[in-house]
Each structure stands twice: as structure tokens, then as C-alpha cells.
C-alpha positions in Angstrom: 16.5 0.0 -16.7 20.8 0.9 -17.5 22.7 -1.9 -16.7 25.2 0.6 -15.3 26.7 -0.8 -11.9 26.2 2.7 -10.4 23.3 3.7 -11.6 21.7 7.2 -11.4 18.7 7.0 -9.1 16.3 9.8 -8.5 14.4 9.0 -5.3 10.8 10.7 -5.9 9.3 11.6 -2.2 7.2 14.1 -0.7 4.4 15.2 -3.0 1.0 16.6 -2.3 -0.6 13.9 -1.0 -1.7 13.6 3.1 0.9 10.6 3.2 3.7 13.6 2.5 5.3 12.9 5.6 5.1 8.9 5.2 6.4 9.7 2.3 9.4 11.8 3.1 10.4 9.2 5.5 10.2 6.4 3.3 12.1 8.4 0.9 15.2 9.3 2.9 15.3 5.5 4.4 15.9 4.2 0.8 18.1 7.1 -0.3 20.4 5.8 2.4 20.2 2.1 1.4 20.9 3.0 -2.3 24.0 4.7 -1.6 25.0 1.6 0.1 24.7 -0.3 -3.0 26.7 2.0 -5.0 24.0 4.3 -6.6 24.4 7.7 -7.4 20.9 8.8 -5.8 19.4 12.5 -5.8 16.3 12.8 -3.6 13.6 15.0 -5.2 10.6 16.3 -3.5 7.9 16.3 -5.9 6.3 19.2 -7.1 4.8 21.6 -9.9 8.8 21.8 -11.3 8.8 17.9 -11.1 9.1 17.4 -15.2 11.8 19.7 -15.6 13.7 18.7 -12.7 13.9 15.1 -14.0 14.8 16.5 -17.5 17.6 18.2 -15.7 18.9 15.1 -14.1 18.3 12.7 -16.6 18.4 9.9 -14.2 18.7 5.8 -15.3 16.0 5.1 -12.9 13.2 6.8 -10.6 12.9 4.8 -7.4 9.5 5.8 -6.3 8.9 6.5 -2.5 5.6 8.5 -2.9 2.6 7.3 -1.0 -1.3 8.5 -1.6 -2.7 10.3 -4.4 -0.5 11.6 -7.4 2.1 9.0 -6.1 0.8 5.7 -6.2 -2.7 6.2 -8.4 -1.1 6.3 -11.8 -0.6 9.6 -12.4 3.1 9.8 -12.0 3.6 6.7 -13.5 2.0 8.2 -16.7 4.3 11.1 -16.3 7.1 8.9 -16.1 6.0 6.3 -18.8 5.8 9.8 -21.0 9.5 10.7 -20.2 10.5 7.1 -20.9 12.2 7.1 -17.6 12.1 3.2 -16.0 10.3 3.6 -12.5 9.9 1.0 -9.6 6.7 -0.6 -8.2 3.6 -1.0 -10.3 2.7 0.6 -13.6 -0.3 3.0 -14.5 -3.1 0.7 -14.8 -2.2 -1.5 -11.7 -1.6 1.6 -9.8 -5.3 3.5 -10.5 -7.2 0.4 -9.9 -5.4 -0.7 -6.5 -5.8 2.8 -5.3 -9.3 2.7 -5.9 -10.5 0.6 -3.3 -14.0 0.0 -4.8 -12.3 -1.1 -8.3 -9.6 -3.1 -6.5 -13.0 -5.2 -5.0 -14.5 -5.5 -8.6 -11.0 -7.4 -9.7 -10.9 -9.3 -6.6 -14.2 -10.9 -7.0 -13.7 -11.6 -10.9 -10.9 -13.8 -9.5 -12.9 -15.4 -7.0 -10.8 -13.5 -4.0 -12.7 -13.1 -0.5 -13.6 -9.4 0.7 -16.1 -7.6 2.5 -19.0 -6.2 1.1 -19.3 -2.2 0.6 -20.8 0.9 -1.2 -19.9 4.0 -2.5 -21.8 6.7 -0.9 -22.2 10.6 -0.4 -20.4 11.7 2.6 -23.5 14.1 3.2 -25.7 10.9 3.5 -23.3 9.0 5.6 -23.4 12.1 8.4 -27.3 11.8 8.0 -28.0 8.2 8.4 -26.8 4.9 8.6 -26.4 3.7 5.1 -25.8 0.4 6.4 -26.5 -1.7 9.3 -23.6 -1.3 11.7 -20.9 -2.3 12.5 -19.1 -0.9 9.4 -16.3 1.2 8.4 -16.4 4.6 6.4 -13.1 5.8 4.7 -11.9 7.4 1.5 -11.9 4.9 -1.3 -8.7 6.3 -2.7 -6.1 6.8 0.0 -4.0 4.5 1.8 -2.3 4.3 5.3 -5.2 3.9 7.1 -6.0 8.1 6.6 -9.6 9.1 7.5 -11.0 5.9 8.5 -14.4 6.0 10.9 -15.4 2.9 12.9 -19.3 2.7 13.4 -20.1 0.4 16.5 -23.1 -2.2 16.1 -24.8 -0.2 19.1 -24.0 3.0 17.5 -27.3 5.0 17.9 -26.2 8.1 15.3 -24.3 8.1 12.2 -20.2 8.9 12.0 -19.5 13.1 12.3 -17.0 13.0 9.5 -14.5 15.6 9.2 -15.4 18.4 6.8 -12.1 17.4 4.7 -13.5 14.0 4.1 -13.9 13.5 0.0 -17.5 13.8 -0.8 -17.6 10.3 -2.1 -16.8 7.8 0.5 -16.3 4.1 1.0 -18.8 2.3 3.3 -17.6 -1.1 4.1 -19.1 -3.9 6.4 -16.8 -4.1 8.9 -14.5 -7.5 9.1 -13.6 -8.7 12.8 -10.7 -10.2 13.7 -6.8 -10.6 13.9 -4.9 -8.2 11.1 -2.7 -10.0 8.9 -0.6 -8.8 5.9 1.8 -10.7 3.0 4.1 -8.6 0.9 4.7 -10.3 -2.6 8.4 -9.3 -4.0 8.0 -10.0 -8.2 6.9 -13.4 -8.7 6.7 -14.8 -4.7 4.9 -14.0 -1.5 7.5 -13.5 1.4 5.6 -14.3 4.4 2.6 -13.6 6.7 2.7 -11.0 9.5 0.3 -11.1 12.7 -0.3 -7.2 13.5 -0.9 -7.0 17.4 -2.4 -3.7 18.0 -4.7 -2.3 21.0 -7.1 -1.1 18.8 -7.6 -0.1 14.9 -4.6 -0.4 12.8 -4.5 3.2 12.0 -2.1 6.1 10.6 -0.5 6.3 14.2 -0.2 2.6 14.8 1.2 1.9 11.3 4.1 5.1 11.9 4.8 5.8 15.3 7.4 4.0 17.2 6.0 1.0 19.5 2.3 1.7 18.1 2.0 -1.9 16.7 3.7 -5.1 17.6 4.6 -7.3 14.4 4.5 -11.0 15.0 7.1 -12.6 11.8 6.2 -15.4 10.8 2.4 -15.1 11.9 1.9 -17.9 14.5 -1.4 -19.0 12.9 -3.1 -22.4 11.7 -0.9 -23.7 8.5 -4.1 -23.5 5.9 -4.5 -19.9 6.8 -0.7 -18.9 6.4 -0.9 -21.2 3.0 -4.0 -19.0 2.1 -2.6 -15.7 2.8 0.5 -16.4 0.7 -1.7 -17.7 -2.3 -4.4 -14.7 -2.3 -1.6 -12.2 -1.8 0.1 -13.6 -4.9 -3.0 -14.1 -6.8 -3.8 -10.5 -5.9 -0.7 -9.3 -7.5 -0.9 -11.1 -10.7 -4.7 -10.4 -11.5 -4.1 -6.7 -10.6 -1.0 -6.5 -12.6 1.2 -5.2 -9.8 4.7 -5.5 -10.6 7.7 -5.1 -8.2 6.8 -5.1 -4.7 3.2 -5.1 -3.2 1.4 -6.2 -0.4 -1.8 -7.2 0.5 -3.7 -6.7 3.8 -6.3 -9.1 5.5 -8.5 -9.8 8.1 -9.3 -13.2 10.0 -11.9 -14.3 12.0 -11.0 -17.0 13.8 -14.1 -18.8 14.9 -14.9 -19.2 11.2 -11.8 -20.7 10.0 -10.9 -20.5 6.3 -14.3 -18.8 5.6 -13.3 -16.1 8.1 -10.6 -14.6 5.7 -10.5 -11.9 3.8 -9.0 -9.1 1.6 -8.7 -5.6 2.6 -6.8 -4.0 0.4 -3.7 -4.6 -1.8 -1.0 -1.9 -1.6 1.3 -1.3 -4.7 3.3 1.3 -2.8 4.3 -0.3 0.8 5.9 1.7 3.2 9.4 1.8 3.3 10.3 3.3 6.6 11.8 1.8 9.8 8.7 0.2 10.8 6.9 -1.2 7.8 6.2 -4.3 7.4 7.4 -5.2 3.6 10.9 -4.6 4.7 10.5 -6.3 7.8 9.3 -9.5 5.8 12.2 -9.0 3.4 14.8 -9.2 6.1 12.6 -12.4 7.8 13.3 -13.8 4.2 17.5 -13.3 4.4 17.0 -9.9 2.1 18.4 -6.8 3.9 16.6 -3.4 3.6 19.6 -2.3 0.9 19.5 -5.5 -1.2 16.0 -5.0 -1.2 16.1 -1.2 -2.4 18.8 -2.3 -5.3 16.3 -4.8 -6.3 13.8 -2.9 -7.0 16.0 -0.4 -8.8 17.1 -3.6 -10.7 13.2 -4.3 -11.5 12.3 -0.9 -12.6 11.2 -0.5 -16.2 8.4 1.2 -18.3 5.8 -0.6 -20.6 4.9 -3.8 -17.9 
């Protein structure tokens, strides 16, 4: 990126995905924080005129605060590579792989990282009959923020009634019981482990509603489990080719010890809202939110 003390930064936010509202919230928070560090910030809601807007503004860096498809699946990353504008977070390949939950698992498997078995199935087949023995989870294989998730209990007599707007291909995954843990990675280091306490499923509402969940940082868990989360998150970041900040989510079945710890997914665009997990972990490690955002700007690049 430019070595200017006060770089011109476009905060890219909004966009067309199912996570538009979260992106707008993240982007607004990041814009305020970056201005505190002296950046010249322009907020841009990503739309069909994005190329012309970026060409007109000619920023030193794009801070990518988009979420969901188009924003974190390699699409906008490829556009920014074409325009030769340094940008935050992961590049084209890592973004594309991690947005596809099944391909992410393929990488996990190739590098010995534990995960739950799953299949990609036609949504109509999932509506018609159980495609695996309950309990299981049905979700889009290329969305984030727990959008469109269905949990099928072990005693369910009938398959889930998926919404009409679910994609034609969905992931059906063996249900992973236990506690919800997460670890953010910043550059080349894992930060800490958060234990997410929530009544029920850690869904979209629990992630983003005020009071929807409680975060214990650092997690009060046995040292071997804590250390494994840190190790697995950093390894996932590296083998997936991530850069900047990522966050890997886990489930841990306490009754099984270390064998009960599995990776759910790796997120290359962790949320940057007041209740978001990665900024909370950075704060716990002594990195303020403005410092975190500025670090992301300094870390921005193309071609890596």
C-alpha cells in the first residue's frame, strides 16, 4: 500500500448479499475508527457502478467491509486486483475457498484438521426425506453469519421445511454437539479463544442482536483445548492462504476431550461490529479498535 501518513481509504460496504445490513454496520464502525487514525475515508456502498466509483476516487487502499457473496467469495477481490488497488483481508483464492464450506473441509482434511462429515445435496431432496441420519444441520454452503441454518433434531420424524429462497444446492452436515468456541488470527499469530455463551443456536440474531450472546474472553477451558484452538486456527489461516485477519469457529464436546474439538469454518471477513468477536479478541490483547483497523490498512496488498 501507499506509505502516506494519511492514506485515502475507501471503506467498501453494503453490497447485494444477504448480509448487507451487517456489512453496513461493520463499514460504518470501521470508517469512524480509521478517521481517528488520520485516514482520509470515503464510504462506498458497493453497487453496479463500483468500478467507476473506485476509478473516480482513486484510493490508496480499499478497506473491504463487505460480507457474504460478491464481497468475500473472491469476486470483489478479483476486481480490485484488476484495478491494482491494495485491499484488506484475504486474496482471491483464499476468499473463494473459504466461502465454499465443502472446499474448506477438503483443505482441512488434506492438512489433518478435524471437521464434521457433510454432503452437498439438492434442496428438494432434503425437503423430501432425511439425506443423513439425524441429528444434522442444513445450511447454504456459500453464505456466512449463520444465514439460513436449519437444525434437525435426533428425534425428528420428518425432514426440514426449507424456505423457498434456499439455494438449490445445500450442505447437510452431521450435528456437532458442545460449546461454541472461536479464535481470531491477526497476520501470523492467533489472538485468544472466546467461549460463546448463548441460549440455543448461535444464529444470525445471537451474533448481531444486542444481548443475543455472551462472550467469555479468554475462554475458561482446559489448557490443551485452548492451545489446540490457537494451533488449529493459525494452521487453518495458513493452509487456506488467508492474509490479514481471519476467524475460525469450533465446536467442542467436553465429554470427548481433545477428540471432541472440531473446526466448523474459517471466516476471511470477520464481522467488525460492536458485538463482533475478532475486535473483542484484539481489544483483549491490548489492540484498540482504531489500531486494529489501521493495521488492516497497513497490511493491505495485491498479489498475496
